[in-house]
C-alpha positions in Angstrom: -0.1 0.0 0.0 1.4 3.4 -0.8 -1.6 5.5 0.3 -2.9 5.9 3.7 -6.4 4.4 4.2 -7.5 7.1 6.5 -6.8 10.2 4.5 -5.4 8.7 1.0 -2.0 10.5 1.9 0.6 9.2 -0.5 4.0 8.0 0.7 6.8 10.2 -0.4 10.6 10.2 0.2 10.3 12.6 3.0 7.8 10.9 5.1 7.0 7.0 5.2 3.6 5.9 5.3 4.1 4.1 8.5 5.3 7.6 10.1 2.4 9.3 8.6 -0.4 6.9 9.9 1.1 7.2 13.3 0.5 11.1 13.1 -3.3 10.2 13.0 -2.8 8.6 16.5 -2.2 4.8 15.9 0.5 2.7 17.6 2.8 0.4 15.6 0.6 -2.7 15.6 -2.5 -0.9 14.5 -0.3 0.6 11.7 0.7 -2.8 10.5 -2.9 -3.8 10.3 -3.8 -0.5 8.3 -1.0 -0.9 5.9 -2.0 -4.5 5.1 -5.5 -3.4 4.1 -6.0 -4.2 0.3 -8.9 -2.1 -0.9 -9.6 -4.4 -3.9 -10.6 -7.4 -1.6 -13.2 -5.2 0.5 -16.6 -6.7 0.6 -15.7 -9.8 -1.2 -16.1 -12.1 1.7 -19.8 -11.3 1.7 -20.3 -13.0 -1.8 -18.4 -16.4 -1.4 -18.8 -19.2 0.9 -17.0 -19.5 4.2 -14.5 -22.1 4.5 -15.3 -25.3 6.7 -14.4 -24.2 10.2 -16.2 -27.2 12.0 -12.8 -28.7 13.3 -11.8 -25.2 14.8 -15.2 -25.0 16.9 -14.2 -28.3 18.7 -10.6 -27.1 19.4 -9.6 -25.7 22.9 -7.2 -23.5 21.4 -10.0 -21.4 19.7 -10.6 -19.3 22.8 -6.8 -18.3 23.1 -6.9 -17.3 19.3 -10.3 -15.6 19.7 -8.9 -13.4 22.7 -5.7 -12.8 20.9 -7.3 -11.5 17.8 -9.9 -9.5 19.8 -7.1 -7.7 21.7 -5.2 -7.0 18.3 -8.3 -5.9 16.4 -10.2 -4.0 19.1 -9.2 -0.6 18.0 -11.4 -1.4 15.0 -14.4 -0.9 17.3 -13.4 2.3 19.0 -15.2 3.9 22.1 -16.3 7.5 21.9 -13.1 8.5 23.8 -11.0 6.6 21.6 -12.5 8.0 18.4 -11.9 11.5 19.8 -8.3 11.0 20.3 -7.6 10.3 16.8 -6.4 13.1 14.5 -8.8 12.5 11.6 -11.2 14.1 9.6 -13.8 11.2 9.2 -16.9 11.0 11.2 -17.4 8.1 13.4 -19.6 6.2 11.0 -17.2 6.7 8.2 -14.4 5.5 10.2 -16.5 2.4 11.2 -17.2 1.8 7.7 -13.4 2.0 6.7 -12.6 -0.4 9.6 -15.3 -2.9 8.3 -13.8 -2.8 4.8 -10.4 -3.6 6.5 -12.0 -6.5 8.2 -13.5 -8.0 5.1 -10.4 -7.5 3.2 -8.5 -9.4 5.9 -11.0 -12.1 6.0 -11.1 -12.6 2.2 -7.1 -12.8 2.3 -7.3 -15.5 5.0 -9.8 -17.5 3.0 -7.7 -17.6 -0.1 -4.9 -18.8 2.1 -7.3 -21.5 3.7 -8.5 -22.9 0.3 -4.8 -23.6 -0.7 -3.9 -25.4 2.3 -3.1 -29.2 1.8 -3.8 -29.9 5.4 -7.5 -29.6 5.7 -7.9 -30.0 9.3 -6.7 -27.3 11.8 -4.5 -24.3 11.2 -3.7 -20.9 12.6 -5.5 -19.2 9.7 -8.7 -21.1 10.3 -8.6 -20.0 14.0 -7.8 -16.5 12.9 -10.8 -16.5 10.3 -13.3 -17.9 12.8 -12.4 -15.2 15.5 -12.5 -12.0 12.9 -15.6 -13.6 11.1 -17.4 -13.0 14.5 -16.0 -9.4 15.0 -16.8 -8.6 11.4 -20.4 -9.5 11.8 -20.8 -7.9 15.2 -19.3 -4.7 13.7 -21.7 -4.8 10.7 -24.7 -5.0 13.0 -23.3 -2.1 15.3 -22.8 0.1 12.1 -26.2 -0.7 10.9 -27.7 0.3 14.2 -25.8 3.6 14.1 -26.8 4.4 10.7 -30.4 3.8 11.3 -30.2 6.0 14.6 -28.5 8.9 12.7 -31.3 8.7 10.1 -33.9 8.9 12.7 -31.9 11.8 14.4 -31.3 13.8 10.9 -35.0 13.4 10.1 -36.4 14.7 13.0 -36.3 17.7 15.4 -34.2 16.1 18.2 -31.7 18.7 19.7 -28.3 18.2 18.2 -25.1 17.9 20.4 -21.5 18.6 19.4 -18.5 16.7 19.8 -15.0 17.9 20.1 -11.9 15.6 21.5 -13.5 13.8 24.4 -16.2 16.7 25.3 -19.9 16.7 24.5 -21.5 20.3 24.2 -25.2 20.4 24.5 -27.9 22.8 25.3 -31.1 22.9 27.8 -33.0 21.0 24.8 -30.8 18.0 25.7 -31.8 18.2 29.5 -34.7 16.5 31.0 -35.5 17.2 34.6 -37.0 14.4 36.7 -37.3 13.9 40.5 -34.0 13.9 42.2 -32.0 13.8 39.0 -31.3 15.4 35.6 -31.3 13.3 32.4 -29.2 14.4 29.5 -30.1 12.9 26.3 -27.3 12.7 23.4 -29.5 11.5 20.5 -26.6 11.2 17.9 -24.9 8.4 20.0 -28.1 7.1 21.6 -26.6 7.8 25.1 -28.4 8.9 28.1 -26.5 10.2 30.9 -28.3 10.6 34.6 -26.8 12.8 37.3 -28.2 13.2 40.8 -29.4 16.4 41.8 -31.5 17.2 44.9 -33.2 20.2 43.4 -34.4 18.7 40.2 -38.2 17.8 39.9 -40.3 17.2 36.7 -42.0 20.6 36.8 -38.9 22.2 36.0 -39.4 21.0 32.4 -41.9 23.9 32.3 -39.4 26.4 33.8 -36.8 25.2 31.3 -39.0 26.4 28.4 -40.3 29.7 29.8 -37.6 30.7 32.3 -34.2 29.2 31.8 -34.1 29.4 28.0 -35.0 32.9 28.2 -32.9 34.0 31.1 -29.9 31.9 30.2 -30.5 31.5 26.2 -26.8 30.9 25.5 -26.0 28.5 28.3 -24.1 25.5 26.8 -23.3 22.4 29.1 -20.5 19.9 28.5 -19.7 16.4 29.6 -16.1 15.3 29.7 -15.3 11.5 29.1 -12.1 10.6 30.4 -9.7 7.9 29.0 -11.4 5.1 31.2 -14.7 6.0 29.7 -15.9 7.7 33.0 -17.4 11.2 33.4 -14.8 13.6 34.7 -16.9 15.6 37.1 -14.1 18.4 37.4 -14.5 19.1 33.9 -18.0 18.6 33.0 -20.2 21.7 33.7 -23.5 19.7 33.8 -22.6 19.6 37.6 -22.9 23.3 37.8 -26.6 22.9 37.1 -27.1 22.1 40.7 -25.8 25.4 41.8 -27.9 27.0 39.2 -31.1 25.6 40.5 -30.1 26.3 44.1 -29.6 29.9 43.3 -32.6 30.2 41.3 -35.0 28.5 43.8 -37.0 31.7 44.8 -37.4 32.9 41.3 -38.5 29.4 40.2 -41.1 29.1 42.8 -42.4 32.7 42.1 -42.5 31.7 38.3 -44.5 28.7 39.0 -47.0 30.3 41.3 -47.5 33.1 38.5 -47.9 30.5 36.0 -50.7 29.0 37.9 -52.3 32.1 38.8 -52.3 33.1 34.9 -53.6 29.6 34.1 -56.3 30.0 36.6 -57.3 33.3 35.2 -57.6 31.8 31.4 -59.5 28.7 33.0 -62.1 31.3 34.6 -62.7 32.7 31.3 -63.7 29.3 30.1 -60.6 28.5 28.3 -59.3 25.2 30.0 -55.6 25.4 29.6 -53.8 21.9 29.5 -50.8 21.5 31.9 -47.5 20.5 30.3 -47.1 17.0 31.4 -43.7 15.3 31.6 -44.6 11.8 31.8 -42.8 9.3 34.1 -42.3 5.8 33.4 -42.4 2.9 36.0 -38.8 2.1 35.3 -38.0 5.8 36.8 -39.0 4.1 40.2 -36.6 1.1 40.5 -35.0 2.4 43.6 -38.2 3.7 45.0 -38.4 3.0 49.0 -41.9 4.3 49.6 -43.8 1.1 49.7 -47.3 2.8 48.8 -45.7 4.4 45.7 -43.9 1.2 44.8 -47.5 -0.5 45.0 -49.1 2.2 42.9 -46.3 1.9 40.2 -46.5 -2.0 40.0 -50.5 -1.6 39.6 -49.9 0.5 36.5 -50.9 -1.2 33.0 -49.6 -0.2 29.8 -52.1 2.5 29.1 -51.7 4.2 32.7 -50.0 7.4 33.3 -47.7 8.7 35.9 -47.2 12.5 36.5 -45.4 14.6 39.1 -47.1 17.9 40.5 -46.4 20.5 43.0 -48.8 20.6 45.8 -49.5 23.8 47.9 -50.2 22.6 51.4 -51.2 25.7 53.3 -48.5 27.7 51.6 -45.9 25.0 51.8 -44.6 23.5 48.5 -44.7 19.8 48.5 -44.4 17.4 45.8 -46.9 14.5 44.8 -47.3 12.0 42.3 -50.5 11.5 40.2 -51.3 7.9 38.9 -53.9 7.8 36.2 -55.4 4.2 36.1 -57.5 3.7 33.0 -59.6 0.7 33.6 -62.9 -0.9 32.1 -65.6 1.2 33.8 -63.9 4.2 35.3 -60.8 6.2 35.3 -59.1 6.1 38.9 -56.7 9.0 39.7 -54.5 8.4 43.0 -52.7 11.1 44.4 -49.8 9.9 46.5 -47.7 12.7 48.4 -44.0 11.7 48.3 -44.2 12.4 52.4 -45.4 8.9 53.5 -46.9 10.6 56.5 -49.6 12.2 54.2 -52.7 10.1 53.3 -53.3 9.4 49.7 -56.6 10.1 47.8 -58.2 8.1 45.1 -60.6 10.0 42.7 -62.9 8.2 40.4 -64.0 9.7 36.8 -66.3 8.6 34.2 -64.7 7.0 31.2 -65.7 10.1 29.1 -63.7 12.4 31.4 -61.2 14.4 29.5 -59.8 17.0 31.8 -59.4 15.2 35.1 -55.8 15.5 35.4 -56.0 19.1 34.9 -58.6 19.5 37.6 -56.7 17.4 40.1 -53.7 19.5 39.4 -55.6 23.0 39.9 -57.2 21.6 43.0 -53.9 20.6 44.7 -51.9 23.6 43.5 -54.6 26.0 44.5 -54.6 28.2 47.5 -57.3 26.6 49.4 -56.3 25.8 52.9 -56.7 22.3 54.7 -57.3 20.4 51.4 -57.0 17.0 53.1 -59.6 18.0 55.9 -61.6 19.2 53.0 -61.6 16.0 51.3 -62.6 14.2 54.5 -65.5 16.5 55.3 -66.8 17.9 52.1 -66.8 14.8 49.9 -70.1 15.7 48.4 -69.1 19.3 47.7 -65.8 18.2 45.9 -67.5 15.6 44.0 -69.5 18.1 42.3 -66.7 20.6 41.9 -64.4 18.1 40.4 -67.3 16.2 38.6 -66.2 12.7 40.0 -68.2 9.7 39.6 -67.9 8.7 43.1 -66.9 10.3 46.3 -63.2 10.7 47.1 -61.8 7.7 48.9 -59.0 8.5 51.6 -56.3 5.9 51.8 -54.2 6.0 55.0 -50.7 5.0 55.3 -51.0 3.3 58.6 -51.9 -0.4 57.5 -50.2 -1.6 54.1 -52.6 -4.7 53.8 -55.7 -2.6 54.2 -54.3 0.1 51.8 -53.4 -2.7 49.1 -57.0 -4.2 49.5 -58.9 -0.9 49.0 -56.7 -0.1 45.9 -57.1 -3.5 44.6 -60.9 -3.5 45.2 -61.4 -0.3 43.1 -58.7 -1.1 40.2 -59.8 -4.8 39.7 -63.0 -5.4 41.4 -65.1 -2.3 40.4 -62.6 -1.9 37.2 
């Protein structure tokens, strides 16, 4: 080979091909593999029959050869960090395609050698062929998945991230707030990074659109991946988001209150505003310790929904989860405060109900005092106000089995 397979640089008297390829960031063994690439053989292995390798599969030496080749050729499936360390102008997908061509060329070369062997039993080339053929097939599957994902990203409105060296740059659009953690979605690589954040809650997704993106429109966050494929917290600015949320606590609270007041004004004019709903998934509660919330999560079917809301409890802001159970005869809405000392409340709506979540949200975030006392003493009044099918059911947290029986009765017996 006289041209660099990476950039097509042609060997000259001043610079050898080996030294040039090393400038891209490859070591001596990797350079040797790259130089041995014969482009006229690329892809040919897909159009011929593989040699008979049945004897190799029964030999104990196969694993040693496989491990050796896996180590030797592992650079052909680089991690994000390894890719960003290379000094090349190819995209990640373009580089993977080149590596696949190199593997296919190597496999075809091995096949032609095996076909000429006089001893048709076991040989080192057969072991190598079997090991590299597995790597080749896996790499093609991986690349096809990346190409499909890239097509989905390019054809959609997914927010775009940028990559430089080992740093990922992204904006508010890549951030999703959840209770107690922040999720960063990098769609180009189909990666999702989760960060603990005690100030994070689902309602901040409203604040993100109408507050953060206005007050901090140019904010760019980073995630720095180090050589061990771990996130470097000292150089990743996403961790500073915790401080920003802490500093803006008062402004966020005021914003949400004003947001609700404005929404209520529009509702009073006969225009019911749909609240922004960031839906939670049952998988978000894998580490949930509240046994009553876990029971509610485990009771969810595929069509059911889980939302997080803010609750105004006599002037103090608390957080509650709203479970929407859609059953045969009714729609059940269970409101569980994250404080286990608070009782839960079950609301029952007719199947034709369309705005029950908004009504529940408006009631719990309203400035009405002693809401839990009202739900115990004014059940008929609230039944009319919220237009429920049945009276509100109070579910206490002092007896788990009793709580479970009540919930089961409604969801599965009444249905």
